[in-house]
Structure formats: C-alpha cells, structure tokens
C-alpha positions in Angstrom: 8.9 -38.9 20.9 11.4 -36.3 19.7 9.4 -35.6 16.6 6.4 -35.1 18.9 8.1 -32.6 21.1 9.8 -30.8 17.8 6.0 -30.5 16.1 4.7 -29.4 19.4 7.3 -26.7 19.4 6.4 -25.7 16.1 2.8 -25.4 16.9 3.4 -23.3 19.8 6.0 -21.1 18.0 3.2 -21.1 15.0 0.6 -19.6 17.3 2.8 -16.5 17.8 6.3 -15.9 19.3 7.1 -15.2 22.8 10.1 -13.1 21.1 7.4 -11.1 19.5 5.9 -10.0 22.9 9.3 -9.7 24.7 11.4 -7.9 22.3 9.2 -6.4 19.4 8.1 -7.4 15.8 11.6 -7.2 14.4 13.1 -9.7 16.9 10.1 -11.8 16.4 10.5 -11.9 12.7 14.2 -12.5 13.0 13.8 -15.6 15.2 10.7 -16.4 12.6 13.1 -16.4 9.8 15.5 -18.9 11.4 12.7 -21.3 12.4 11.1 -21.0 8.8 14.2 -21.6 6.8 16.1 -23.9 9.1 15.2 -26.9 7.3 16.0 -24.9 3.7 19.7 -24.4 3.7 19.7 -23.4 -0.1 17.5 -20.3 0.8 19.6 -17.6 1.9 17.7 -15.2 4.0 18.6 -11.6 5.7 16.7 -9.2 7.5 17.5 -5.3 7.4 16.1 -2.5 9.5 16.6 1.4 9.5 17.3 1.1 13.4 14.5 3.7 14.0 12.1 3.1 16.6 8.5 1.5 15.4 6.2 1.6 18.3 3.3 -0.7 17.5 0.0 -1.5 19.2 0.0 -5.0 20.2 -2.7 -6.2 17.7 -1.2 -4.7 14.9 2.2 -6.0 15.8 0.7 -9.6 16.0 -0.9 -9.2 12.5 2.2 -8.0 10.8 4.1 -11.1 12.4 1.4 -13.5 11.2 1.5 -11.5 7.5 5.3 -12.0 7.3 4.8 -15.7 8.3 2.1 -16.2 5.6 4.5 -14.9 3.2 7.5 -16.8 4.2 5.5 -19.8 4.0 4.3 -19.0 0.5 8.0 -18.2 -0.6 9.0 -21.7 0.8 6.1 -23.5 -1.0 5.8 -21.8 -4.4 8.5 -19.4 -5.1 11.4 -21.9 -5.6 13.7 -18.9 -4.4 17.4 -18.7 -3.8 17.4 -15.4 -1.8 14.9 -13.9 0.6 15.3 -10.2 2.1 13.1 -8.8 4.6 13.1 -5.1 5.2 11.8 -3.2 8.2 11.7 0.8 7.8 9.7 3.7 9.2 8.0 6.0 6.8 6.4 8.9 8.8 3.6 7.6 11.1 3.7 4.2 9.4 6.0 0.8 9.5 6.9 -0.5 6.2 7.6 -4.3 5.8 9.1 -5.4 2.3 9.5 -9.1 1.7 11.6 -9.4 -1.6 12.6 -12.9 -3.1 14.2 -14.4 -6.4 11.9 -16.8 -7.1 9.5 -17.8 -9.8 7.2 -15.1 -9.5 3.5 -15.1 -10.7 0.9 -13.0 -12.4 -0.5 -10.8 -9.8 -3.9 -10.5 -11.7 -4.2 -14.1 -12.2 -3.7 -14.8 -8.3 -6.0 -15.6 -5.6 -5.2 -12.8 -3.5 -8.6 -11.1 -4.4 -10.5 -14.0 -3.2 -11.4 -15.1 0.3 -9.7 -17.7 2.0 -7.9 -18.7 5.3 -5.3 -16.5 6.5 -3.9 -15.8 3.0 -3.0 -12.6 1.3 -6.9 -11.8 0.5 -7.2 -12.0 4.6 -4.0 -10.1 5.5 -5.2 -7.3 3.2 -8.5 -7.1 4.5 -7.1 -7.2 8.1 -4.6 -4.3 7.0 -7.2 -2.1 5.6 -9.4 -2.4 8.6 -6.3 -1.1 10.8 -5.6 1.7 8.3 -2.6 -0.1 6.8 -2.3 -1.7 3.1 -0.8 -4.5 1.3 1.0 -4.2 -2.1 2.4 -7.1 -4.4 5.0 -6.8 -7.1 5.5 -9.7 -9.3 5.7 -11.3 -12.7 6.5 -14.6 -14.0 10.3 -15.2 -13.8 10.9 -11.9 -12.0 10.6 -12.7 -8.1 8.1 -10.9 -6.0 7.9 -8.3 -3.3 5.2 -8.0 -1.0 5.0 -4.6 1.3 3.0 -4.2 4.3 2.2 -0.8 5.6 0.8 -0.2 9.0 0.2 2.8 11.4 2.5 2.9 14.5 1.3 3.8 17.7 0.5 7.7 18.2 2.2 10.1 20.3 5.6 8.1 19.6 
C-alpha cells in the first residue's frame, strides 16, 4: 500500500508542482531537485540564483519546469554524473536557466535532439522557439554537459 501511495504522489508531482504555482519557478525547481535526486545520494546537486525578479507567464513557467525536469531525468538515466548545478539568472528581458553536470557527456551532433519524439529535448526546443526562447547544449564525450534555456520574461516588469 505504501508503494502505491508513494507512486501516486510521484505521478501527481510529475504532472506539475503545486510549489511552482504558489511560489514560482525557482522554488518549484528546488523542490523538483530534492524529489528527483532523493534516491541518488551519490549525485550532489545545487541550485543558484542571482536573486533578481524573474516574472514569468504561467505557460512559460510550466514549460521551463518541464524542460528542467526532462534534463534532470536525462542526467539520472544517462550522464553518470556526480555533480549537478542549476543556475537561474536574469539577462535583460529574459530568464536564463543553465543545467550543468560533470557526467560522461555526448556528441551533440550525433544525438537525437534534432529529431521529433515525446517531451524530449527536441520538443523542448520547438516549444521554446514558439514562445521566443531558445535551447542550447554544450557537451562532448567525457566532458559533461551544459543545457541552457532562455525564455522571455513577462513584459512591463
């Protein structure tokens, strides 16, 4: 019974985080990191922010939350990383989120990020393009990976 309750909570959290709606993207991602890495004590993780206001439309906040979640899941599945760092900063009229790991890395040119699929990196790139944002990936075998999302902040803020 406990496994069923635990799995139900995980599924609800996977849909989206109540913390995201109540306290914003940074708080939602902080909670997400704790949830994602709780069974992986060997992976050290940290979140950094520039403490500047980053007002986001709700749809963009949800998109970025799901995008960060996708990258964190990929790190757990494939990266064999010991350290993960998520940085939030404001850059002009945009939010920039960088996720860096010290894992095995990969050849970006040979990856599937340019092919359609579920809510993978291709889909994230397409959705970010649609809202005026962008996705960039820097990686090489043996060198870890940095994934960066950039999206527009709400205007008049």
